[in-house]
DOGUZA-985869 format. One line per field, with one value per residue (C-alpha): x, y, z. Coordinates in pm, whole numbers, plus 50000, padded with zeros to 5 digits. Each point is the difference from the previous one (the first is absolute). Layout:
// residues N
c1: X / ...
c2: Y / ...
c3: Z / ...
This chain:
// residues 322
c1: 06795 / 49748 / 49630 / 49784 / 49658 / 49907 / 49661 / 49905 / 49684 / 49807 / 49629 / 49713 / 49631 / 49708 / 49637 / 49807 / 49671 / 49663 / 49835 / 49883 / 49629 / 50056 / 50199 / 49725 / 49723 / 50197 / 50162 / 50348 / 50327 / 50262 / 50223 / 50369 / 50246 / 50360 / 50213 / 50336 / 50078 / 50309 / 50257 / 50359 / 50299 / 50285 / 50124 / 50363 / 50108 / 50080 / 49848 / 49690 / 49752 / 49730 / 49660 / 49849 / 49670 / 49670 / 49730 / 49842 / 50313 / 50032 / 50297 / 49850 / 49848 / 50348 / 50136 / 49732 / 50072 / 50373 / 49941 / 49738 / 49689 / 49847 / 50029 / 50098 / 49744 / 50292 / 50379 / 50225 / 50179 / 50316 / 50178 / 50347 / 49891 / 49684 / 49662 / 49766 / 49686 / 50113 / 50232 / 49839 / 50253 / 49860 / 50340 / 50168 / 49715 / 50027 / 50373 / 49950 / 49713 / 50215 / 50238 / 49726 / 49844 / 49777 / 49973 / 49658 / 49891 / 49804 / 50214 / 49714 / 49768 / 50271 / 50068 / 49773 / 49866 / 49945 / 50358 / 50304 / 50283 / 50214 / 49742 / 49949 / 50373 / 50057 / 49705 / 50175 / 50273 / 49792 / 49750 / 50286 / 50123 / 50305 / 50172 / 49855 / 50178 / 50108 / 49921 / 49742 / 50213 / 50306 / 49807 / 49828 / 50340 / 50120 / 49710 / 50056 / 49754 / 50060 / 50004 / 49742 / 49752 / 49950 / 49746 / 49781 / 49700 / 49993 / 49769 / 50271 / 50223 / 50003 / 49960 / 50375 / 50068 / 49734 / 50163 / 50330 / 49822 / 49874 / 50357 / 50124 / 49731 / 50100 / 50364 / 49918 / 49995 / 50326 / 49843 / 50183 / 49721 / 49778 / 49711 / 49933 / 49651 / 50002 / 50179 / 50041 / 49694 / 49803 / 50285 / 50115 / 50281 / 50264 / 49898 / 50003 / 50368 / 50081 / 49823 / 50159 / 50347 / 49934 / 49889 / 50310 / 50229 / 49827 / 50029 / 50377 / 50026 / 49788 / 50054 / 49629 / 49822 / 49708 / 49710 / 49897 / 49652 / 49926 / 49806 / 50270 / 50292 / 50195 / 49998 / 50128 / 50266 / 50218 / 49936 / 49965 / 50264 / 49744 / 49661 / 49705 / 49724 / 49650 / 49697 / 49664 / 50163 / 50273 / 50371 / 50073 / 50358 / 50281 / 50339 / 50244 / 49913 / 50266 / 49891 / 49629 / 50021 / 50251 / 49852 / 49645 / 49897 / 49635 / 49747 / 49831 / 50328 / 50062 / 49654 / 50062 / 50334 / 49857 / 49726 / 50235 / 50083 / 50339 / 50207 / 50067 / 49652 / 49841 / 49783 / 50046 / 49702 / 49960 / 49726 / 49786 / 49979 / 49740 / 49708 / 49923 / 50128 / 49785 / 49756 / 50197 / 49684 / 50003 / 50361 / 50104 / 50134 / 50368 / 50201 / 49794 / 50137 / 49911 / 49673 / 50207 / 50324 / 50103 / 50206 / 49769 / 49960 / 49763 / 50233 / 49974 / 49627 / 50034 / 50310 / 50113 / 50369 / 50234 / 50269 / 50323 / 50356 / 50091 / 50316 / 50022 / 49624 / 49698 / 49719 / 49655 / 49946 / 49998 / 50137 / 50267 / 50349 / 50341
c2: 36795 / 50276 / 49940 / 50082 / 49891 / 50033 / 49865 / 50075 / 49892 / 49969 / 49919 / 50015 / 49954 / 49990 / 50081 / 49706 / 50081 / 49971 / 50329 / 50224 / 49928 / 49623 / 50028 / 50207 / 49760 / 49687 / 50160 / 49907 / 50163 / 50123 / 49727 / 50094 / 49771 / 50024 / 49911 / 50107 / 50026 / 50173 / 49884 / 50131 / 49916 / 50167 / 49940 / 50082 / 50147 / 49753 / 49704 / 49784 / 49992 / 49735 / 49996 / 49651 / 49865 / 49836 / 50180 / 50266 / 50057 / 50365 / 49974 / 50194 / 50261 / 50075 / 50022 / 50252 / 50212 / 49996 / 50140 / 50247 / 49843 / 49961 / 50224 / 49835 / 50006 / 50017 / 49998 / 50123 / 49901 / 50198 / 49978 / 50149 / 50179 / 50151 / 49903 / 49970 / 50040 / 50310 / 50187 / 50332 / 50122 / 49895 / 50033 / 49769 / 49749 / 49999 / 49926 / 49710 / 49850 / 50013 / 49757 / 49739 / 49755 / 49695 / 49670 / 49837 / 49638 / 49988 / 50147 / 50015 / 50190 / 50258 / 50079 / 50229 / 49775 / 50301 / 50124 / 49873 / 49869 / 50304 / 50239 / 49782 / 49997 / 50367 / 50134 / 50047 / 50206 / 50191 / 50099 / 50194 / 50152 / 49774 / 49883 / 49667 / 49960 / 49638 / 49938 / 49723 / 49815 / 50009 / 49880 / 49720 / 49865 / 50021 / 49782 / 49739 / 50112 / 50148 / 50372 / 49934 / 49890 / 50368 / 50037 / 49709 / 49986 / 49811 / 49724 / 49890 / 49873 / 49703 / 50040 / 49991 / 50253 / 50234 / 49987 / 50093 / 50300 / 50097 / 49979 / 50217 / 50257 / 50000 / 50062 / 50289 / 50269 / 49870 / 49923 / 49917 / 49779 / 49749 / 49837 / 49658 / 49872 / 49625 / 50066 / 49632 / 49829 / 50014 / 49842 / 49645 / 49865 / 50016 / 50355 / 50096 / 49905 / 50207 / 50308 / 49964 / 49964 / 50307 / 50205 / 49890 / 50104 / 50337 / 50062 / 49963 / 50200 / 50298 / 49989 / 49939 / 49930 / 49754 / 49952 / 49653 / 49877 / 49629 / 49711 / 49751 / 49954 / 49792 / 50295 / 50261 / 49766 / 50060 / 50372 / 50158 / 50144 / 50025 / 49831 / 50120 / 49749 / 50147 / 49847 / 50177 / 50338 / 49949 / 49941 / 49678 / 49929 / 50171 / 49853 / 49946 / 49700 / 49766 / 50061 / 49978 / 49675 / 49823 / 50102 / 50146 / 50109 / 50101 / 49711 / 50167 / 50017 / 49634 / 49914 / 50186 / 49829 / 49656 / 50052 / 50128 / 49761 / 49825 / 49832 / 49697 / 49993 / 49733 / 49774 / 50198 / 50055 / 50351 / 50088 / 50271 / 50342 / 50004 / 50241 / 50303 / 50357 / 50188 / 50271 / 50328 / 50190 / 49816 / 49885 / 49782 / 50162 / 49971 / 49820 / 49980 / 49651 / 49843 / 49828 / 49796 / 49972 / 49651 / 50141 / 50283 / 50063 / 50223 / 50300 / 49983 / 50078 / 50277 / 50195 / 50107 / 49911 / 50275 / 49949 / 49934 / 49929 / 49633 / 49854 / 50228 / 50002 / 50184 / 49780 / 50081 / 49692 / 49960 / 49647 / 50042 / 49903 / 50061
c3: 40233 / 50059 / 50058 / 49696 / 50134 / 50368 / 50109 / 50361 / 50186 / 49674 / 50026 / 49753 / 50075 / 49756 / 50078 / 49851 / 50175 / 49836 / 49891 / 50285 / 49953 / 50004 / 50321 / 50164 / 49898 / 50088 / 50308 / 49886 / 50111 / 49757 / 49853 / 49989 / 49822 / 50121 / 49698 / 50148 / 50370 / 50146 / 49743 / 50015 / 49780 / 49810 / 49645 / 49927 / 49667 / 49722 / 50185 / 49958 / 50290 / 49960 / 50169 / 50015 / 50129 / 49914 / 49804 / 50220 / 50210 / 49893 / 49760 / 49710 / 50233 / 50138 / 49644 / 49902 / 50307 / 49920 / 49650 / 50124 / 49847 / 50349 / 50304 / 50333 / 50282 / 50243 / 49977 / 49724 / 49679 / 49929 / 49663 / 50025 / 50317 / 49846 / 50147 / 49700 / 50212 / 50190 / 49762 / 49899 / 49742 / 49656 / 49829 / 50253 / 49979 / 49622 / 50017 / 50242 / 49798 / 49686 / 50175 / 50060 / 49754 / 50037 / 49813 / 50034 / 50017 / 49674 / 49719 / 49748 / 50235 / 50075 / 49632 / 49796 / 49719 / 49769 / 50019 / 49820 / 50216 / 49912 / 50148 / 50310 / 50082 / 49918 / 50200 / 50342 / 49830 / 49746 / 50274 / 50163 / 49676 / 49964 / 49683 / 49884 / 49667 / 49971 / 50368 / 49952 / 49746 / 50228 / 50304 / 49808 / 49901 / 50360 / 50118 / 49730 / 49731 / 49654 / 49920 / 49725 / 50268 / 50091 / 49719 / 50114 / 50233 / 50336 / 49871 / 49756 / 50282 / 50238 / 50377 / 50066 / 49723 / 50139 / 50340 / 49835 / 49845 / 50346 / 50130 / 49712 / 50079 / 50367 / 49902 / 49764 / 50270 / 50157 / 50341 / 50321 / 50139 / 49820 / 50189 / 49843 / 50086 / 49922 / 49667 / 49907 / 50150 / 49671 / 49801 / 49928 / 50219 / 49724 / 49909 / 50369 / 50019 / 49690 / 50137 / 50345 / 49848 / 49786 / 50301 / 50192 / 49712 / 49964 / 50374 / 49979 / 49678 / 50107 / 50378 / 50069 / 50328 / 49995 / 50238 / 49881 / 50094 / 49967 / 50152 / 49894 / 50238 / 49746 / 49756 / 50245 / 50143 / 49695 / 49942 / 50346 / 50232 / 50281 / 50043 / 50209 / 50072 / 50038 / 50168 / 50020 / 49939 / 50261 / 49949 / 50193 / 49893 / 49811 / 49906 / 49716 / 49777 / 50141 / 50359 / 49917 / 49804 / 50223 / 50334 / 49979 / 50348 / 49967 / 49979 / 49700 / 49807 / 50087 / 49867 / 49672 / 49946 / 50077 / 49742 / 49727 / 49711 / 50025 / 49729 / 50222 / 50147 / 49777 / 50211 / 50320 / 50222 / 50136 / 50242 / 49834 / 50167 / 50272 / 50005 / 49786 / 50007 / 50258 / 49901 / 49970 / 50102 / 50331 / 50051 / 50296 / 50314 / 50083 / 49733 / 49680 / 49928 / 50334 / 49882 / 49749 / 50196 / 50125 / 50292 / 50116 / 50374 / 50197 / 49968 / 49619 / 50000 / 50259 / 49897 / 49652 / 49952 / 49883 / 49738 / 50187 / 49882 / 50017 / 49847 / 49696 / 49948 / 50142 / 50129 / 50142 / 50214 / 50378 / 49977 / 49731 / 50112 / 49848
């Protein structure tokens, strides 16, 4: 398979300093928050690549840079070989952006409450002068809703139904890539399963590629072809689901899996994760996880580990073994 999304050395920093006058009076330096730090991965066509990590790990920031909502501070994001941040041909940029859509975490917040569902779904196509006759009705049926729902407003639907409308809107422009930013985290567990099954069926039917962002490893286990684990803006491990769940090599991945709910885990005692995520404005030296790591040695605090191939996975840990 060919590579659709290529992320190389991606970093993003935000200036979160106080206003200039406050800094002068209080003699404070600038405060720079590093949300993403030197992340690299590839997403093959017609596959699902999942980014997983705790809140504040940089998942959504990467997703926004992939779709072009944020500019990288360093590195590049190439979609089909086109670098969105550096491409100067407006016509080529327009073509690439037409192939990208995004599904957001909160379906109600991402739908215009003043528009009917028909107008919401048709907008990506009508904005480019395309034919929208019967489009909304056809897509609503494909995502498990009724064609008559096209005349309703978003507030007339449940959370799961709204997310189906968001999926229909994303499909309207016939994209190649859909970035899913926690698309099921606001839904009930039973509805989550329905939406995930729907997304899986649509992927096969339309030949879609997903970048799936989630904090829940148990969700991505069943939908992803490849999983990248993020910690404090850094990619610490990457593997296929079977390899990751059967033999996690990074201590952070092991901690996440130990804390995840298990069907046979009634009455089990699991030691809670130690420590808190460090301050991204002043991150630790060396490996970002070393203050919480149970196996850390002196080298971990002095030298940042690089992602290296290890038994079908890529791991950023000095002490990881095959």
